[in-house]
C-alpha positions as CSV (number, residue, x, y, z in Angstrom):
1,M,21.4,43.7,-21.9
2,I,22.9,40.5,-20.6
3,K,21.5,39.6,-17.2
4,K,24.2,38.5,-14.7
5,N,23.4,35.6,-12.5
6,S,24.9,34.5,-9.2
7,S,24.2,30.9,-8.3
8,K,23.6,29.8,-4.8
9,P,26.0,27.2,-3.4
10,V,24.7,23.7,-3.5
11,R,24.8,22.2,0.0
12,V,25.3,18.4,0.2
13,A,24.9,16.6,3.5
14,P,27.8,14.2,4.1
15,P,27.2,10.6,4.8
16,I,26.6,9.7,8.5
17,L,29.3,7.1,9.2
18,E,29.2,5.7,12.7
19,D,30.5,2.6,14.6
20,Q,31.8,0.8,11.6
21,Q,33.6,-2.5,12.0
22,H,36.3,-3.6,9.6
23,S,34.9,-6.5,7.6
24,T,36.9,-9.7,7.6
25,I,34.9,-11.2,4.7
26,T,34.1,-9.9,1.2
27,I,30.9,-8.1,0.1
28,R,30.0,-11.2,-2.0
29,E,30.0,-13.3,1.2
30,W,27.8,-10.8,3.0
31,L,25.4,-10.7,0.1
32,K,24.9,-14.4,0.2
33,K,23.5,-14.3,3.7
34,E,22.1,-10.8,4.1
35,E,19.6,-8.5,2.3
36,T,21.1,-5.5,4.1
37,I,24.8,-4.8,4.6
38,S,25.5,-2.1,7.3
39,D,28.0,-0.6,9.6
40,L,31.1,-2.0,7.9
41,L,34.4,-0.9,6.4
42,F,35.8,-2.7,3.4
43,S,39.3,-2.1,2.2
44,R,41.7,-3.3,-0.5
45,N,39.7,-6.2,-1.9
46,K,38.7,-7.1,-5.4
47,E,35.1,-8.0,-6.0
48,E,34.3,-9.8,-9.2
49,E,31.1,-10.8,-11.1
50,I,28.6,-9.9,-8.4
51,N,25.1,-9.8,-9.8
52,V,22.4,-8.8,-7.3
53,S,19.4,-6.5,-7.2
54,H,17.1,-5.0,-4.5
55,K,19.9,-5.0,-1.9
56,S,20.4,-2.3,0.8
57,I,23.8,-1.0,1.8
58,K,24.0,1.4,4.8
59,N,26.6,3.2,6.8
60,C,29.6,1.6,5.0
61,T,33.0,2.8,3.7
62,F,34.8,1.3,0.8
63,Q,38.5,2.1,0.5
64,Y,40.8,1.0,-2.4
65,Q,38.2,-1.5,-3.5
66,I,38.1,-2.8,-7.1
67,F,34.8,-3.9,-8.6
68,S,34.9,-5.9,-11.8
69,E,31.9,-7.0,-13.8
70,C,29.5,-6.3,-11.0
71,Q,25.8,-5.3,-11.0
72,F,23.9,-3.8,-8.0
73,N,20.8,-2.8,-9.9
74,S,17.6,-1.5,-8.2
75,S,19.5,-1.2,-4.9
76,Q,19.5,1.3,-2.1
77,L,22.8,3.0,-0.9
78,T,22.5,5.2,2.2
79,D,25.4,6.9,4.1
80,I,28.2,5.5,1.9
81,R,31.7,6.7,1.1
82,F,33.8,5.3,-1.7
83,E,37.4,6.3,-1.5
84,Y,40.0,5.5,-4.2
85,C,37.8,2.8,-5.6
86,D,37.6,1.4,-9.1
87,L,34.0,1.2,-10.1
88,S,34.5,1.2,-13.8
89,N,31.8,-0.3,-16.0
90,I,29.7,-1.6,-13.1
91,S,26.0,-1.0,-12.8
92,F,23.8,0.7,-10.2
93,A,21.0,1.2,-12.7
94,E,17.6,2.2,-11.2
95,S,19.1,2.5,-7.7
96,S,18.7,5.1,-5.0
97,L,21.7,6.9,-3.6
98,Y,21.3,9.1,-0.4
99,R,24.2,10.8,1.3
100,V,26.8,9.0,-0.9
101,E,30.3,10.3,-1.6
102,F,32.7,9.2,-4.4
103,I,36.2,10.5,-3.6
104,S,39.1,10.0,-6.0
105,C,37.4,7.1,-7.7
106,K,37.4,5.6,-11.2
107,L,33.9,5.6,-12.7
108,L,34.8,5.0,-16.3
109,G,31.6,3.9,-18.1
110,T,29.8,3.2,-14.8
111,N,26.0,2.8,-15.3
112,L,23.9,5.0,-13.1
113,S,21.0,5.3,-15.5
114,G,17.6,5.8,-14.0
115,T,19.0,6.4,-10.6
116,T,17.7,8.8,-7.9
117,L,20.6,10.8,-6.3
118,N,20.0,12.9,-3.2
119,H,22.9,14.6,-1.4
120,V,25.6,13.0,-3.5
121,L,29.2,14.3,-3.9
122,L,31.5,13.2,-6.7
123,H,35.0,14.7,-6.2
124,D,38.3,14.3,-8.0
125,C,37.0,11.4,-10.0
126,N,37.5,10.1,-13.6
127,A,33.9,9.6,-14.7
128,S,34.4,9.7,-18.5
129,Y,31.7,7.8,-20.3
130,I,29.6,7.5,-17.2
131,N,25.9,6.9,-17.9
132,L,23.5,9.0,-15.8
133,A,20.7,9.1,-18.4
134,M,17.1,9.5,-17.0
135,S,18.4,10.1,-13.5
136,K,16.8,12.4,-10.9
137,M,19.3,14.5,-9.0
138,N,18.7,16.7,-6.0
139,Q,21.5,18.4,-3.9
140,V,24.3,16.9,-6.0
141,R,27.8,18.3,-6.5
142,F,30.3,17.3,-9.1
143,T,33.7,18.8,-8.4
144,N,37.2,18.6,-10.1
145,S,36.2,15.6,-12.1
146,L,36.3,14.3,-15.7
147,F,33.0,13.7,-17.5
148,R,34.2,13.5,-21.1
149,N,31.6,11.8,-23.3
150,A,29.4,11.3,-20.3
151,T,25.6,10.8,-20.7
152,F,23.3,13.1,-18.9
153,H,20.4,13.0,-21.3
154,D,16.8,13.2,-20.1
155,C,17.8,14.0,-16.5
156,R,15.9,16.1,-13.9
157,L,18.3,18.4,-12.1
158,T,17.5,20.2,-8.9
159,S,20.2,22.0,-7.0
160,V,23.1,20.5,-9.0
161,A,26.6,22.0,-9.2
162,F,29.4,21.3,-11.7
163,E,32.6,22.8,-10.3
164,S,35.8,22.7,-12.3
165,C,34.7,19.7,-14.3
166,D,35.6,18.6,-17.8
167,L,32.3,18.1,-19.7
168,V,33.8,18.0,-23.2
169,E,31.4,16.2,-25.6
170,A,29.0,15.2,-22.8
171,D,25.4,14.6,-23.8
172,F,22.8,16.8,-22.0
173,S,20.0,16.4,-24.6
174,H,16.5,16.9,-23.2
175,T,18.0,17.9,-19.8
176,L,16.9,21.4,-18.6
177,L,20.0,23.4,-17.4
178,R,18.1,26.4,-16.0
179,G,20.1,27.7,-13.0
180,I,23.0,25.3,-13.5
181,D,26.3,27.1,-13.2
182,L,28.8,25.8,-15.7
183,R,31.3,28.8,-15.6
184,T,34.2,26.9,-14.1
185,S,33.8,23.8,-16.3
186,R,34.9,22.9,-19.8
187,I,31.8,22.5,-22.1
188,S,33.0,22.4,-25.7
189,G,31.3,19.9,-27.9
190,L,28.2,19.4,-25.7
191,T,25.2,17.6,-27.2
192,L,22.0,19.4,-26.2
193,N,19.0,21.3,-27.4
194,I,19.1,25.0,-27.5
195,S,15.9,25.1,-25.5
196,D,17.5,23.0,-22.7
197,L,20.3,25.6,-22.4
198,K,17.9,28.5,-21.5
199,G,18.8,29.8,-18.0
200,A,22.1,28.1,-17.7
201,I,25.0,30.2,-16.3
202,I,28.0,30.4,-18.5
203,T,30.8,32.8,-19.4
204,S,31.1,34.9,-22.6
205,L,34.0,32.7,-23.7
206,Q,31.9,29.5,-23.1
207,A,29.1,31.1,-25.3
208,M,31.6,30.9,-28.2
209,D,31.9,27.2,-27.7
210,L,28.2,26.8,-28.0
211,L,27.7,28.8,-31.2
212,P,27.9,25.7,-33.4
213,L,24.6,24.6,-31.8
214,L,23.0,27.6,-33.5
215,G,24.5,26.6,-36.8
216,V,26.8,29.6,-36.8
217,I,30.0,29.5,-38.8
218,I,32.7,31.9,-37.6
219,E,35.4,32.9,-40.1
220,D,38.0,35.7,-39.6
């Protein structure tokens, strides 16, 4: 008998965004003089070749921003919203994200390896080839987004939701998927261990996509 599961909705607290002033200078200029950037709105700028670490960004909104060849490693982002931003190939490795939203952003190849994500929403984004390896995620929702060839290996997932996502050929090896609801997402070609899949919630059709992991050959 197949046991039916009903997953509980993952509740993600939105960022608290209050009393923001539109910044008249770039992030680079702020970083030259401040360890912490807060209470600002950045819009329609291109930031290039920023390389900083151990910075703090709080209560900020980024709209239509382009980041090129930037690194913000080991930094702390709290109460942040990215809207229509291009964050492709930049690095937030080993950073901490708390109440952060990515809305309609490009995250192609973005490096979030070793990060801690708490109350994070990623919605309507192109995050193919994103690197989330060895990350710890709690209260995180991924919705209506592309994660083709994404890296999720060696992650720790607690209250994480994938809703209507494309996970084709994503790597989940050594990541326990118990309780993770994948029913509305595309999961063909996943890389993972059979033991990691135990307890994941999938449909019967999706189970057919996973048969190759068992070494099964289907011929009609």
